C-alpha positions in Angstrom: -62.8 -18.8 -19.5 -63.6 -20.2 -16.1 -62.5 -23.7 -17.1 -59.1 -22.4 -18.1 -58.7 -20.5 -14.8 -59.8 -23.2 -12.5 -58.7 -26.3 -14.5 -56.9 -28.6 -12.0 -53.2 -29.4 -12.9 -52.3 -32.9 -14.0 -49.8 -35.0 -12.2 -47.3 -34.6 -15.1 -47.6 -30.8 -14.8 -47.0 -30.9 -11.1 -43.9 -33.1 -11.4 -42.5 -30.9 -14.2 -43.2 -27.8 -12.3 -41.5 -29.3 -9.2 -38.4 -30.3 -11.1 -38.2 -26.9 -12.8 -38.5 -25.2 -9.4 -35.6 -27.3 -8.1 -33.5 -26.7 -11.2 -34.1 -22.9 -11.0 -33.2 -22.7 -7.3 -30.1 -25.0 -7.8 -28.9 -22.8 -10.6 -29.5 -19.7 -8.4 -27.4 -21.4 -5.7 -24.5 -22.0 -8.1 -24.8 -18.5 -9.5 -24.8 -17.0 -6.0 -21.8 -19.0 -5.1 -19.9 -17.8 -8.2 -20.9 -14.2 -7.7 -20.0 -14.1 -4.0 -17.1 -16.4 -3.6 -14.9 -15.2 -6.5 -15.0 -11.5 -5.8 -14.6 -12.0 -2.0 -11.6 -14.3 -2.5 -10.1 -11.9 -5.1 -10.4 -9.2 -2.4 -9.0 -11.4 0.3 -5.8 -12.5 -1.5 -4.1 -9.0 -1.3 -5.2 -8.7 2.3 -3.7 -12.1 3.2 -0.5 -11.3 1.3 -0.3 -8.0 3.2 -0.6 -9.9 6.5 2.0 -12.4 5.3 4.5 -9.5 4.9 3.8 -8.0 8.4 5.9 -8.7 11.4 2.9 -9.8 13.5 1.7 -13.4 13.7 -0.5 -13.6 10.5 -1.2 -17.3 10.8 -4.0 -16.8 13.3 -5.6 -13.9 11.5 -5.7 -15.5 8.1 -7.0 -18.8 9.6 -9.9 -16.9 11.1 -10.8 -14.7 8.2 -10.9 -17.5 5.6 -13.4 -19.8 7.3 -15.6 -17.0 8.5 -16.1 -15.7 5.0 -16.6 -19.0 3.3 -18.8 -20.4 6.1 -21.0 -17.4 6.2 -21.7 -17.7 2.5 -22.3 -21.4 2.7 -24.6 -21.0 5.7 -26.7 -18.5 3.8 -27.0 -21.0 0.9 -28.1 -23.8 3.2 -30.5 -21.6 5.2 -32.3 -19.5 2.6 -31.8 -21.1 -0.9 -33.9 -24.2 -1.7 -32.1 -26.7 -3.9 -32.2 -30.4 -4.4 -30.1 -32.4 -1.9 -29.7 -29.5 0.5 -30.4 -31.5 3.6 -28.1 -34.4 2.5 -25.3 -32.0 1.6 -25.6 -30.2 4.9 -25.4 -33.5 6.8 -22.4 -34.4 4.8 -20.6 -31.1 5.6 -21.5 -31.5 9.3 -20.3 -35.1 9.3 -16.8 -34.0 8.2 -16.2 -33.0 11.9 -15.6 -36.7 12.7 -12.5 -36.8 10.5 -9.5 -36.6 12.8 -7.1 -33.8 12.3 -4.1 -36.1 12.5 -5.3 -38.3 9.6 -5.1 -35.5 7.1 -1.8 -33.9 8.1 0.6 -36.0 5.9 -1.6 -36.0 2.8 -2.1 -32.3 3.1 1.7 -31.8 3.5 2.4 -33.8 0.4 -0.1 -31.7 -1.6 1.3 -28.5 -0.3 4.8 -29.5 -1.4 3.5 -30.6 -4.8 1.8 -27.3 -5.4 4.8 -25.3 -4.2 3.0 -23.8 -1.2 5.5 -25.0 1.4 7.4 -22.2 3.2 4.5 -19.8 3.1 1.5 -19.1 5.4 -1.0 -20.7 3.0 -0.6 -24.2 4.3 -1.4 -23.1 7.8 -4.3 -20.9 6.6 -5.8 -23.6 4.4 -5.4 -26.4 6.9 -7.1 -24.5 9.7 -9.9 -23.3 7.4 -10.5 -26.9 6.2 -10.9 -28.2 9.7 -12.9 -25.2 10.9 -15.5 -25.0 8.1 -17.8 -27.8 9.1 -18.4 -26.4 12.6 -18.6 -22.8 11.3 -21.2 -23.7 8.7 -23.2 -25.6 11.3 -23.2 -22.7 13.8 -23.9 -19.9 11.4 -26.6 -21.9 9.6 -28.4 -22.5 12.9 -28.1 -18.8 13.7 -29.5 -17.8 10.3 -32.5 -20.1 10.7 -33.5 -18.2 13.8 -33.9 -15.0 11.8 -37.6 -14.4 11.0 -38.4 -15.4 7.5 -40.7 -12.4 7.2 -37.6 -10.1 7.3 -36.1 -11.9 4.3 -39.4 -12.0 2.4 -40.0 -8.3 3.0 -36.5 -7.6 1.5 -37.4 -9.7 -1.5 -40.7 -7.8 -2.0 -38.7 -4.6 -2.1 -36.6 -6.1 -4.9 -33.5 -7.2 -3.0 -31.6 -10.1 -4.4 -29.4 -12.7 -2.6 -26.4 -10.4 -2.5 -28.2 -7.4 -1.1 -30.1 -9.6 1.4 -26.9 -11.2 2.6 -24.8 -8.1 3.0 -27.5 -5.5 4.0 -30.1 -7.5 5.8 -28.5 -10.5 7.4 -24.9 -9.4 7.9 -25.8 -6.8 10.6 -27.8 -9.5 12.5 -25.0 -12.1 12.2 -22.5 -10.0 14.3 -22.9 -12.1 17.5 -22.6 -15.4 15.7 -19.6 -14.3 13.6 -17.9 -12.8 16.7 -18.6 -16.0 18.7 -17.0 -18.3 16.1 -14.3 -15.8 15.4 -13.2 -15.8 19.0 -13.4 -19.6 19.2 -11.4 -20.0 16.0 -8.8 -17.4 17.0 -8.2 -19.0 20.4 -7.9 -22.4 18.7 -5.5 -21.3 16.1 -3.4 -19.2 18.4 -3.0 -22.0 20.9 -2.5 -24.7 18.2 0.9 -26.4 18.1 0.4 -29.4 15.9 -0.6 -27.7 12.6 2.0 -25.0 13.0 4.7 -27.5 13.8 3.7 -29.6 10.8 3.2 -27.0 8.1 5.2 -24.1 9.5 8.8 -23.3 8.3 11.5 -21.2 9.7 9.9 -18.0 8.5 6.3 -18.9 9.1 6.2 -20.8 12.4 3.6 -19.4 14.8 4.2 -18.2 18.3 3.4 -21.5 19.9 6.2 -23.2 18.0 8.6 -20.5 19.1 7.6 -21.0 22.7 7.9 -24.7 22.4 11.4 -24.3 21.0 12.3 -22.2 24.0 11.6 -25.3 26.2 14.2 -27.3 24.2 16.9 -24.7 23.6 16.5 -22.6 26.7 15.5 -25.2 29.2 17.6 -23.6 31.9 16.6 -20.0 31.1 13.1 -20.2 32.7 12.8 -16.4 32.9 12.8 -16.3 29.0 10.3 -19.1 28.8 8.0 -17.4 31.3 8.3 -14.1 29.5 7.5 -15.8 26.1 4.5 -17.6 27.6 3.2 -14.4 29.1 3.5 -12.5 25.9 1.7 -15.3 24.0 -1.4 -15.0 26.2 -1.7 -11.2 26.1 -3.5 -10.9 22.7 -6.0 -13.8 23.3 -7.0 -12.3 26.7 -7.5 -8.9 25.0 -9.6 -10.4 22.2 -11.8 -12.4 24.6 -12.4 -9.6 27.1 -13.2 -7.1 24.4 -15.6 -9.4 22.6 -17.0 -11.5 25.4 -20.5 -10.1 25.2 -20.7 -11.1 21.5 -19.3 -14.5 22.4 -22.0 -15.2 25.0 -24.8 -13.8 22.9 -23.7 -15.8 19.9 -23.5 -19.1 21.9 -27.0 -18.5 23.4 -28.6 -17.4 20.1 -29.2 -20.9 18.8 -30.7 -22.2 22.1 -32.9 -19.4 23.3 -35.8 -17.6 21.7 -37.7 -14.5 22.7 
């Protein structure tokens, strides 16, 4: 009986157990992605369509919501789910930041026309989300790694799965990081002219394109241009002032401990 209990494992058993562990965690990662991404996207599509029908500028809001949702789920997978190739995949995602924005504009525009998305807000939302995801995943992943592992392990001991841990344990702690990147992404999208000028149409052009057109069509009416520029900066100022404490806390979270 004692020989069976304390019998050392052979090299073959160790290797088989290691590969089985990797396979189980990789399958759990794919299962989590399927369970989380599909329902969330299904719930987000009506919200984005509702914003598309409003009179406000929905380009900035949709381009902030999409990368935040997708990046938070991806960051959780990289931080708390062990699967083979995790480090290499994370480096590959982070390396996508070196791809210049201007290189992808024409290929993306061709794809949007082929898929029939031109003339809607989806090209602007998807383009901003694509270019924001690498940085968002990197920032949120670093923030998640600062959360004590004992907290997640205690939730697992209580029977919580990945979905419950993400939404009920980690999500309340991610508020500073989400707010920090949300402010950064909102200001970037709101002030962007190149993407809106390339993918926007007459009905979907953002406010920066409208102000830029005032320069060309109303060059002598400087009072209209000044008024338009002032209106365009009101909302970013309100967003930054109201959420600045979360912005500072989220920026310092990855560099300070204690």
